[in-house]
C-alpha positions in Angstrom: 0.0 0.0 0.0 1.2 3.4 -0.8 -0.8 5.8 1.4 0.5 8.7 3.5 -1.4 9.8 6.5 -0.8 13.2 7.8 -2.4 16.0 9.8 -3.2 19.7 9.4 -0.6 22.2 10.6 -0.4 22.5 14.4 -2.5 19.5 15.1 -4.1 19.0 18.5 -3.3 15.8 20.4 -6.6 14.3 19.4 -5.9 14.7 15.7 -2.3 13.4 16.1 -3.8 10.3 17.9 -6.3 9.8 15.2 -3.5 9.8 12.6 -1.6 7.2 14.6 -4.8 5.1 15.1 -5.5 5.1 11.3 -1.9 4.2 10.6 -2.3 1.1 12.8 -5.5 -0.1 11.2 -4.7 0.7 7.5 -2.2 -1.9 6.5 0.9 -0.6 4.7 0.1 3.1 5.3 2.8 5.5 6.6 2.1 8.3 8.9 4.3 11.4 9.1 4.2 14.4 11.4 3.6 17.4 9.1 5.3 20.0 11.2 5.7 23.3 9.3 5.5 21.6 5.9 3.0 23.1 3.4 1.1 20.9 1.0 3.8 20.9 -1.6 6.4 19.9 1.1 4.1 17.0 2.1 3.7 15.9 -1.5 7.5 16.1 -2.1 8.1 13.9 1.0 5.4 11.4 0.0 6.7 11.1 -3.5 10.3 10.6 -2.2 9.0 7.7 -0.1 7.3 6.2 -3.2 3.8 6.9 -2.1 0.9 7.8 -4.4 -2.0 8.7 -2.2 -2.4 11.1 0.8 -4.9 11.4 3.5 -5.0 14.8 5.3 -6.7 15.0 8.7 -7.8 18.6 9.2 -9.1 20.2 12.3 -12.3 22.2 13.0 -12.5 24.1 16.3 -9.6 21.9 17.8 -11.2 18.6 16.9 -10.8 16.3 13.9 -13.2 18.0 11.5 -12.4 16.9 7.9 -10.6 14.2 5.9 -9.3 15.0 2.5 -8.2 12.2 0.2 -5.8 13.0 -2.7 -4.1 11.1 -5.5 -0.5 12.2 -5.9 0.1 10.7 -9.3 -3.3 10.3 -11.0 -3.3 8.6 -14.3 -7.1 9.0 -14.8 -9.7 11.3 -13.5 -10.8 9.7 -10.2 -12.5 11.9 -7.6 -12.7 11.2 -3.9 -14.9 12.9 -1.4 -14.1 15.4 1.3 -15.5 13.8 4.5 -16.6 16.1 7.3 -16.7 14.6 10.8 -19.2 15.3 13.6 -17.2 13.2 16.1 -14.4 10.7 16.5 -13.9 8.0 19.0 -10.2 6.9 19.3 -8.9 3.3 19.7 -8.0 4.0 23.3 -11.6 5.0 24.1 -12.9 1.7 22.6 -10.6 -1.1 23.2 -7.0 0.0 23.3 -4.4 0.3 20.5 -4.8 -2.6 18.1 -3.1 -3.1 14.8 -4.3 -4.7 11.6 -1.3 -6.2 9.7 -3.0 -7.4 6.5 -6.3 -8.4 4.9 -8.4 -5.4 5.5 -11.7 -5.3 3.6 -14.5 -2.8 3.4 -17.9 -4.1 4.5 -21.5 -2.8 4.2 -24.7 -4.5 5.2 -27.4 -2.1 3.9 -28.4 -0.9 0.5 -28.2 2.9 1.0 -27.1 4.8 -2.1 -25.0 7.4 -0.3 -23.5 4.8 2.0 -22.7 2.5 -0.9 -21.1 5.3 -2.9 -18.9 6.3 0.1 -17.9 2.7 0.8 -17.0 2.2 -2.8 -14.8 5.3 -2.9 -13.0 4.5 0.3 -12.3 0.9 -0.7 -11.0 2.2 -4.0 -8.8 4.8 -2.4 -7.5 2.4 0.2 -7.1 -0.3 -2.5 -9.0 -2.9 -0.5 -11.9 -5.2 -1.5 -15.5 -4.2 -0.8 -18.0 -6.7 0.4 -21.7 -5.6 0.1 -24.4 -7.2 2.2 -21.8 -8.7 4.5 -23.7 -10.3 7.4 -21.5 -9.9 10.4 -23.6 -12.3 12.4 -22.0 -15.1 10.3 -18.6 -14.5 12.0 -20.0 -15.7 15.4 -21.4 -18.9 13.9 -19.1 -22.0 14.4 -19.9 -23.1 10.8 -18.4 -20.0 9.2 -14.7 -19.0 9.5 -14.1 -15.6 11.1 -14.4 -12.6 8.9 -11.2 -10.6 7.8 -10.5 -7.4 9.6 -13.0 -4.8 8.3 -13.7 -1.2 7.6 -17.3 -1.3 8.5 -20.0 1.2 7.3 -23.4 1.7 8.6 -26.2 4.3 8.7 -27.3 5.7 12.1 -30.1 8.0 11.5 -29.0 10.8 9.2 -25.3 10.1 10.0 -22.9 7.6 8.6 -20.6 5.7 11.0 -17.4 4.2 9.8 -15.3 1.9 12.2 -12.7 -0.8 12.1 -13.5 -4.3 13.4 -11.1 -7.2 14.0 -11.6 -10.8 12.7 -13.8 -11.6 15.8 -16.3 -8.8 14.8 -15.1 -6.7 17.8 -14.9 -3.0 17.2 -11.3 -1.9 17.6 -11.7 1.7 16.2 -11.2 4.4 15.5 -14.9 5.2 14.9 -15.7 8.1 12.6 -19.1 9.7 12.8 -19.6 11.5 9.4 -21.7 14.7 9.2 -21.4 15.4 5.5 -19.7 14.0 2.4 -18.8 16.5 -0.4 -17.9 15.1 -3.8 -15.3 17.2 -5.5 -13.7 17.3 -9.0 -10.4 17.9 -7.4 -8.5 14.7 -7.8 -5.0 15.8 -7.1 -2.7 18.3 -5.3 0.1 18.5 -7.9 
């Protein structure tokens, strides 16, 4: 995987922790502390490391407020959403720091157009398989093998919740409560 995870300038402790949590659960990702680098400096550092995608965690009123997804070397016009967050629950607040080494898949159980569109986009961006109508109750049955670690999407009222689960279907976090998803025609930073 060739994904860089970084923060906004002058990140709060919570944003820095979210960055580390995402690095632990997205196999093959690399996290860097941005420091005083501007976007061009981050891009140059990512390209020097051989990375082709970047995830920027931005703050809003001191909390994680936005996630921007960018291709650094686009070869076709692929657009990813800007994700606005209403709240974040960190790994330490759920279960402690847990890593996923390999085999992450995206999983969705409902047929909601916006939810499906977001799940497809994130699975594509993270370069992981997407399983639609994945019944997580199967993982607790002795007849079926455990599910792989998952990036799990669900609707809760008007909000979308995205979280990470381990192979035993236990939530390991982080959990992202999404307020709004904005689709943009901006596919790159370079």
